[in-house]
C-alpha positions as CSV (number, residue, x, y, z in Angstrom):
1,M,-0.2,0.0,-0.3
2,S,1.0,3.3,-0.7
3,R,2.2,6.3,1.2
4,D,-1.0,8.1,-0.2
5,Q,-3.0,5.4,0.3
6,I,-2.9,5.2,4.3
7,I,-3.2,8.3,4.5
8,G,-6.3,8.4,3.1
9,L,-7.4,5.5,5.2
10,L,-6.3,7.5,7.9
11,L,-8.5,10.2,6.9
12,L,-11.3,8.4,6.6
13,V,-11.1,6.3,10.3
14,G,-10.3,9.5,11.8
15,S,-13.1,11.1,10.3
16,I,-15.8,8.1,10.9
17,I,-14.6,8.0,14.4
18,V,-15.1,11.6,15.3
19,I,-19.1,11.6,13.5
20,V,-19.7,8.9,15.9
21,V,-17.9,10.6,19.5
22,Y,-19.7,14.1,18.4
23,G,-23.3,12.3,17.6
24,W,-22.9,10.3,20.8
25,I,-21.8,13.6,22.6
26,I,-24.6,15.0,20.8
27,F,-27.5,13.2,21.4
28,F,-26.4,11.1,25.0
29,I,-24.1,13.3,27.2
30,E,-26.3,16.3,28.3
31,A,-24.0,18.0,30.2
32,W,-22.0,18.2,27.1
33,S,-24.4,19.0,24.4
34,L,-25.1,22.1,24.1
35,I,-21.7,23.4,24.7
36,L,-20.5,21.5,21.9
37,L,-23.5,22.8,20.1
38,K,-22.2,26.7,20.6
39,L,-18.8,25.5,20.1
40,T,-19.6,23.9,16.4
41,A,-22.1,27.1,15.4
42,F,-19.4,29.2,16.7
43,I,-16.2,27.4,14.7
44,G,-19.1,27.5,11.5
45,V,-19.9,30.9,11.8
46,A,-16.4,32.5,12.8
47,A,-15.1,30.3,9.7
48,V,-17.9,31.8,6.9
49,L,-17.7,35.1,7.9
50,G,-13.2,34.7,8.0
51,I,-13.3,34.0,4.5
52,L,-15.7,36.7,4.2
53,A,-12.8,39.1,6.0
54,W,-10.3,37.5,3.3
55,I,-12.2,38.3,0.9
56,G,-12.5,41.9,1.1
57,Y,-9.3,42.6,2.8
58,T,-8.2,41.2,-0.8
59,L,-10.4,43.3,-2.7
60,A,-9.4,46.8,-0.6
61,T,-5.4,45.8,-0.7
62,T,-5.6,45.0,-4.6
63,P,-4.8,48.1,-7.0
64,P,-7.9,47.7,-9.9
65,P,-7.3,46.3,-13.2
66,K,-5.9,49.1,-16.3
67,P,-9.0,49.9,-18.7
68,I,-9.8,47.9,-21.7
69,E,-8.2,51.0,-23.6
70,E,-5.2,51.5,-22.1
71,I,-4.1,47.7,-22.8
72,E,-4.8,48.0,-26.4
73,K,-3.5,51.4,-26.6
74,E,-0.2,50.0,-25.6
75,I,-0.4,46.4,-28.1
76,E,-0.9,48.4,-30.8
77,K,2.2,51.1,-29.7
78,E,4.4,47.6,-29.5
79,L,3.2,46.2,-32.6
80,K,4.2,49.1,-34.5
81,E,7.2,49.8,-32.7
82,L,7.9,45.6,-33.7
83,E,6.8,46.9,-36.7
84,E,9.6,49.2,-37.9
85,S,12.5,47.3,-36.0
86,M,11.2,44.3,-38.5
87,K,11.5,46.9,-41.9
88,S,14.8,48.8,-40.6
89,E,16.0,45.3,-40.3
90,E,15.0,44.0,-44.1
91,G,16.5,47.4,-45.3
92,K,19.5,46.7,-43.2
93,G,19.0,42.6,-45.0
94,K,19.4,44.5,-48.3
95,E,21.7,46.7,-47.7
96,E,24.2,44.3,-46.8
97,K,23.4,42.0,-49.7
98,K,24.6,44.9,-52.3
99,V,27.4,45.9,-50.6
100,E,28.4,41.7,-50.4
101,S,27.7,42.0,-54.2
102,E,29.6,44.7,-55.3
103,S,33.1,43.5,-53.4
104,K,32.3,40.2,-55.1
105,Q,32.4,42.1,-58.5
């Protein structure tokens, strides 16, 4: 059996044991049942509100994205620069070929 399977089996068995113990306390031990229910409710509410707080913090501290129009302008500018550099490289290549052909003659 692999290590992952052993961990999975332990998680399965542990979860079943906790479910049985939790149910036993809730239904058969009167003194602890109210405390356990309160604790469970508190943990559930705290988890949900903690996640909401984390989402709020993330939204509050993340800078807004650039407008699409600005991104499009930047892309167009980069494309024009790329086209110009390719044209200038083509021109240089033609000049070099002329120089080579003249030097051979």
